[in-house]
N, C-alpha and C positions, 0 to 999 in steps of 0.2 A: 504494501499498500501504500503511494506517495504522497509523504505530507509535506504540507509548505516550507519551509528554510526557516522564513522567520519564526515561525510556528515552534519547530522544533528547536528551535536559537533560546528560545522564552522560555521555553519548557524545563528545558537543561540548567538552567537558572533556578525555577522555581524545586526542581527537586532532586540539584547536586547528582550524587550517588545512586539514587532511583532511578536517574535516565532511561539506563540500558533498561532496567524489568518494566517501563512503562510503553518504551519501542517498540519492545517484545511481545507485550500484549495486543499488538495490532494484528498480529497472525495468527491472533488465537479468533475463534467465534464471538462476533454480539453474545452481548448475556439476551433472553428471554423468558420472561415470565407471567403469568395469569392472576387477578384477585378475584377470589370469591366475594360474588353479591352478597352480603349480610340480611339485603331484604328479604329474599329468597329462602334463607335460611342459616342455619349454623355453621359458620364457614368450613371447621374440619369436619363436621356430617358430610356434606356435599366432596370437601375433597377426596371423602376415604372412596365416594362413588365412583368418581369420574372416570374417565376409560382411558387415563393419563398418566404416565411415569412423573410422580410433583415432588419436591422435597422443600420444607417450609422456609422463606423471607424469614432471617432472625428477628429483624426489625417494623414487619407488619404482621402482627399476628392471620390477617386473613389474605396475605400475598404468598404465592407458591414459586418455587424457579420450576421450568417446563421444560419440556426440548421441540423445539421447533419441528423437527421431520414430523411430530406426532399430527400435525395442525389442528392444534385447538381453535384458529378461529375458524376452521373451517366445519364445524361442529352443530349441529340443531342445538347443543346446549349453550352457544356463543351465544346463536339467534336470541334463544328464550330469555338472554339476560341472567346467567346465570355465573357469569364471569366475564372479567373485563383484560383484554391481553394488555401486558402493563412491561415495561424494563421495573427488574429490583429495585435501581436506585430510587426510580421516579416515587416510588413508592415511600420513600421516606417522608415525605415533605409534607404529607396529611399526618404521618405517623406524631411529627412536632408540632401540629396545630390543633392535634385533638379536639377535635368537634365531640360536642355531647348537643343529644335530644332536646331540642328548645329553644337551640340558639339562633340568630341570625349570621348569617355567615354569608361571605363576597368573596367567590374566583375572581378574580379583575380581566383573567386573562388564561379564559378558561378550556379553550377550543385543545387539543379533543375532545377532552372531557372525562382527562384519565384523574386528574386531582378532583373536576366537582361528583362522579362517582363514586370517588372514596370515600367523599364528606356526608353524600349522601347515604351511603352506608353504615356510617357512624351517627348521625341524626335519626335515624329509624323512622323517616317521615313526623319526625316532630318538630317546629319553628322553620326555620324562612333561610333556602339558598338563591343567592341570588346569581347566577354562572352569566357571565359578560365575555363576547366575544368583538377585539373592532371589527375583523375581515368578514365581510357577509359568507362569504364561500364556506370560510373557516366554521361561525356561525351557525350554520346548517349543519355541518357534522357532527357541531356539540349537540343541538338541540336532538337530532336522532340518537345520539348515544342516552341521555337524557332520556328519551322514552323508551330504548331499547332495555336499557336498566329497570324499568319499574317504579319512577323515580316521580313521587305526585307531590312532593313540594318544593319545585324549584321555579325559580321564574326565567327564562336566557333571555340574554338582549345583545343588540348589537349597538354599541355604544362607545363615543371616546372616553379613557377617562377624565379629561375636564369635564364633561358634563356631566359622566356617574357622578363627580362630587358637587355639583352643584346641585343633585337631584337628593344626593345621602348624605347632609351635613350629620358626622359621629353617629353613626346608624348602626351602623356592625360590633357586635360580638369581637368575631375573629374576619380578620381578610388574610387572602395567601394569595400573591403574586409569583406567579412561577414566570417571569419575567421573559418576553421575545429576547432573544440573544445572538451571536456569535456562533452557539451548537459546536462547540469545539468535541462536548464531552459526548456528541453522536456520530465522531466520522466511522465509527467502526461499522454504524448502521445506514450511512448516509452518504456518498459518494456526492453528493448535491450541496452540502454542508463543505466537505473539504474544495469545492470549487468555485464554493461564493469564497471563502473565507480569505481575508485579508487583515492587515493591521488598523486600516482603514476605517474596515466594518468592526472592530473591534472598539473604537472610538465612538461612532456613531450609537451600535449599539448603548454605548455607558451612556450617551448624554440620554438616548431615549427612556431606558431605565431610572437616571434620576428623575425624570416629568414623570410618570409611573406610579416610582414609591412616595413622591411628593402628593399626587395625588389619593390614593389610597389611606396616608395620614390624616385629610381630612373627613373621610369618612368611614375611622376608628372612633368608637365608644373610648374617654379615661378609662382604664383599666383594661382595655382589652389587648388581643396579640395578634401580631404580625406576623407572618411568614415570607421570607424572600427567599425565590431559589431562583438558580439557573441551569442547564446542562452546558455550562461550560467552565472550562478552569481561568479566565485570564483574570491575573487579580483585579483587575479595571473594572469587572464588570458584576466581580463579588466583593471582596473583604472591602476595595477601598468604597465602593458605592455603599457599603453599611461604617464604615469610617465617617465617610461624609453626611449621612444623612444622621446618625447622632450629635454629630457638631451642629446638624443644622436643629435639632430638636433634639433640647436638653430633656427633656421631657418620656425621654424612650429611654429603656436600658435594655442591651443585648443578655440575652438567658442562656446558659450553656447547656447546651443540646444533652450531654450526658442527664441530665437534670429529668429531660421529658423523653428520649426517648424509649421506645417502650424495650425490654432484654437490651440497655445500653452496655452492659458491660461484655455482652455475648457481641452484639455487634462490632465494638472495637476489637476484641479478638480478631471477627472477620474482614477488619482493616478499615470500617468506617475512621476516619482521625480529625484530628482539629484541622482546622484553616489556619492561616498567618495570624486571623484576629482570633484571640482567644474566645471561645463560645463558640464560634462557628464551624459549621459540619463540612467535611468533605471527603467525598468518593470518587476515590483514582479507578481505574479498570485492570492494574494490575495489581489491588488490592483486595477488592470484591468483584462476586459476583455479580458487579452491574457496572451499566455504564458511569461515565460521570456527571459529579452533579453536585452543587453546592446548597448550600443551606442555613440562614441566620432565622431563630425563633426572636422577635422584640415587643414587649410587653411596654405599653402606654400606661402611665404614671397615673393616680390618680382611681375615682369611683364611677360607675356609669353614671353618678346623676350631676358628674362633674361636668357639666356641657357647659363650652363658651356661651358670653352671652349673645355674640355674634350669632352663634350655629344654633343656638334658642330662639332671635328673633327669626331665623330663616325657618325653621320649621312651623313656629304660629304662622308665618306670612302662608306655608306652601296650605297647611291644615284650613286656616281660612279660604284659598283658594279651592280647594279642594268639594268642602261644606257648600260652597255657593252653587256648584254641579250636579248635576240632578243625580242622585246614587239610583244602581239598579235595585229594581223589586226584586231581592232574594228569595222573600217569600213563596210569592208568584211564580217565579221559576223553580225554586223546588218540587214545586205541588206538580208543575207540569213533567218536570224528570219526573218524578215520580210513579205521574197515570201509565207514563211511556214504555220506562224501563222495568216494571214491577213485574214480566214476565219473564227479563233477560237476567237481572240481577238480584241476588236473595241477599241485599243488604241495606245499612239506614241511609236515606238521601244522602250526598254533599253538604256542607256547609257552604255559603260563600260563594253559588253560583254565579257567573255574569255571560251575556250572549260580546262577541265580537264578529261582527255580519252574523251566519246562522250556525256560526263554532260557538259552542257551548266550552266554558272551563269550569275550571274549580280553582279559584284561587287562594295561595296558603291566605292562610289568618292573619300574618304579622304581616303580609306585605300590604305596604300605602295606596295610593292611589298610582295607576300605571299612567297617568297623563303624562304625555309628555316624553314617553321612553318608547326607544325603538325595540318591539317583544317580536318575538319569535316564537314564542310559546311562555301560555301566560299561566304558570302552573299545568296542573292533569286536562289534558284534552278529555272531555267525557262525549262529544259528537258531537254530529251534524244534524241540523234541522232541516228537513227537507217536505217540505208541505205542512201537515199537524205531525209529522211522523217522527222518529228521532235515530238516525242511524250511528249508533254505536264508533266510539274511535279506535282506533288502532291504537295508541296509546292505555285507553282504559282498559284493554286488554292486556297489555302487559303488566298494568298494576295488581290483578286479579288472582285468583287460586279459584282452582278445580271448586272450594266449599262455597263461593262468592256466588257462584251462576245458577242458573237453572238447569243450564243444560249444557253435556262437554263431553267428547271425545277424548277417549286419552288414542292416541297413533303410536306404531309401530316408529324402529329409523327411517323405517323403508317412507314409511308412511308422511312421515314429518320431510325427511327431503322432497320427499314430492312437493308434498304443500308450502314448502319456501321457495318452491319451484314456479309456484302460480295455478299446481293441475287440483281440480275437483276430485275429493275423494266419493267412494263406494263406504257406506260403516261398515263395518265384519265385526259378528261377534269372536270375543277372543280370550284370552286370560286379564286381557286389561277392562275389556268391556262384555255384558252379559248381554243375553238376547234383549231382557229386561231391560238393557238402558239402552239398548240401540233401537228398540220399538218407541225409546223416549225422547229422545231426539226431537226438539223443534225448534227454529225459530234461529234467534242469534245465539249460535253455537260456540265456546268456549274451546276451541284444538289444544290440546295438553301433552308435550311428550314428556316422561317420566315425571307427571306431579308440572310441571312448568309449563306457561301461557306461551305460544307461539303468535297467537293472534284469530280471528272471526273466519267463522263459517255461517251462512246461512241451511238449516238442516230440515231436507223435505223427504218425508218416504223414504229414507237411509242414504241419499244423496246430500255432501256437503260442496256445497257451494262456495268456493275461495275466498276469502275476500282481504285475503292477505295483502297490503300496499302494492299496488306495481313498482312504483321505484324500489322499494325493499328487495323487490326477488332476486331469488341467487340461485344458482345450479351448480351443487357440488362436485 
């Protein structure tokens, strides 16, 4: 692998005697892992049932090293949102963030969704997750991954950091900034990152990262946690960013990663180490079973009630403006929802429903007004109103279980692959589906594989008409 000479010269200065081992690591295969989705069940139990050879990632309880030759990304369980393909090093970022159910959390640079889906798994459907991505094409991929993983409490938006800071002054309990960077840590995986690298690009990224961090700071509550990460080795994008940030924001303190990373002692033994700035964390490809990463955990001093007077006035002004707008009639929409889906879903009507054109969404309880935000996913997409009936959304299917619906069909792996390709299925009795169960199939039916939902079909006389979205259909 031909690495840029200017990059190698700097790395030699950074690593000294470890330089040769670092260069030798580029002759090895890149790391590969998957992360179990806790929204689908207990990670250890799910991992034991997966048809792959897995070994635990020390620093992330739901993370596992995997073999890419087994192609876990091309399996129906991947499409069911049971796991997410992710580099093991990248999993450390959310481990340091330590999300909790009920918190308000922002993933500011969220695409393609690895950090957001990991955060959502920790939140267990409680609280508010705002996942933002400035590039529209990447924001759409982010939205699809949020949907695939069955996440119900996330808002996906497509905004620049400056506007986000105006919309959410001192709003979030925790923020992760996985900053756009020069990508040096991905050189083993991405030849494009090598071709695009230059010292000038490092300088440009560092300037952009400074701006993003400044915006993130404005959105964090006093007492909140800000985790900054990159997948690069450049000190200008890593330790120097944190040094400058702390100098400009004396109300922040840098916290030692060993105090917050799960199994920190074992992780250190596996090669995770401090950066040149004490307290920061570095993962090197010649030290760990992962690609290159840098992480810093920062705490804003104060308590959540200590909002600045300026932020308090902004919040008051925004709330008064929202109160003047006509608010949706949640109760009326809730009754309409129950009347149209009571034959499909056997669970209580969701709270805080809202129309967006003919689309109906369940808005997370802690979300303020959506006015003025470029939204791709306004919470959980429940369905589309067509004339006076409701067609349930694919996102709704991914958030359910067989126990939540009145009609479901458990398919074999052969049937699952055909369904994901868009084919109509013929329901047949089997060890998974009794003759009585087949006869009772009617209307909107949840297609499941190994108990995990894939999507909807419309059942009639044993025929399951495929409603898997055309844009998502794949052929294994």
